[in-house]
C-alpha angles and dihedrals in degrees: 000000000000121000093246090052090051091050091049092049093050112097116251117251110261115253117249106254090217090056089051090049092050092050091048091052092047091051093047093046092061100224099329091113115072098184140006114213137177117216133191096032094314096310100109128054117220125187120193106205139188112259094225092052096047098107097051090047094050091047089052092049092050102040105032107095090215089066107019100182094173099167134058102208100181146350120201141158137238125199121214103173094186093062125084089232094040100178128075119195109205123201119194112200130187130204112203092182094057099023092235138131132206134186118214119195130192128174135220138172092230095257098065108077122234116224112255118240094197090110089060098039114018090198088066089078091077093047093047091049090052092049090050091048096048101035108016095239110158119221116206118227092013104144096199108039099160133134113273108178104029132050120279091246094047114137116225134347115288101211096056110112092233094052110112116248091231095049123220102275137027126209134213138167110263113213092200095049092036091221143078110288128200125217137166116277112268119186098170114147138155120279113273129191109210119205108199095190115110117226090256094051093048092051106083097176130037130202109272097030090112091064091055091052092048092051090052092051097045097038127221116321 
C-alpha cells in the first residue's frame, strides 16, 4: 500500500471540543472575540475579547442555551507593565448545565474604563471592587466602586508591578492621639555586615583531619 493510501486510511485526529466551543462562540458573537486560545495543554478555553463588545459577549454567554454560562466565578487582574494596554481583566465563567468553563480576557491601559458586568451577575460587584482596589482598573457603570481590601485613604494600588514593596505610608496606633496614625515609610537602621557563610562552610578544617592525611602518606598498615 502506498504511503498516501496509508495516510488516507488513517483516522483523523478528533477535534478538541473546547476548540469547537470557542469557534462557535466567536461565530455567534459577531466579531466580539479577537482570539480563541486553549491553555494548559488544551484543557482550558480562553477567549480574548474586545473591551467595547464585552457586555454583548457576556450576555450571549449567559443567555444562549448553547453555552449557558450562568455563573461568574471570579474576576481578577493581571499587570504587564511592558505592554501599551498593561492590564488584563480576566473573567472566569461556569456553565452548570453543560459542565464547562471559559475564561474571557479584555485589556485596558488603566485609563480606559471596562464595562461592568454587575447587571448580568450581581456578585461581580465584589470582584470588580477588588480589581479596582488592587490594580486601579475603572469599571464603567459600576454603582459601588469603592476600595474593599485596603483603607479608604490608601495611596496607590498594591498589585501593580511598579508599586513599591514597602508601600508609601506606614500606620501605627498612637497612644497620645488614641487612634491609628499614618506616617511616611522609614526603614532607617544601623549598618549591618551580613556574612552569608554557614558555620560548616566557614570551617575549612575539622578535628581529626590530620589523621586522614597521615594515613594517606604512610599507607595502610
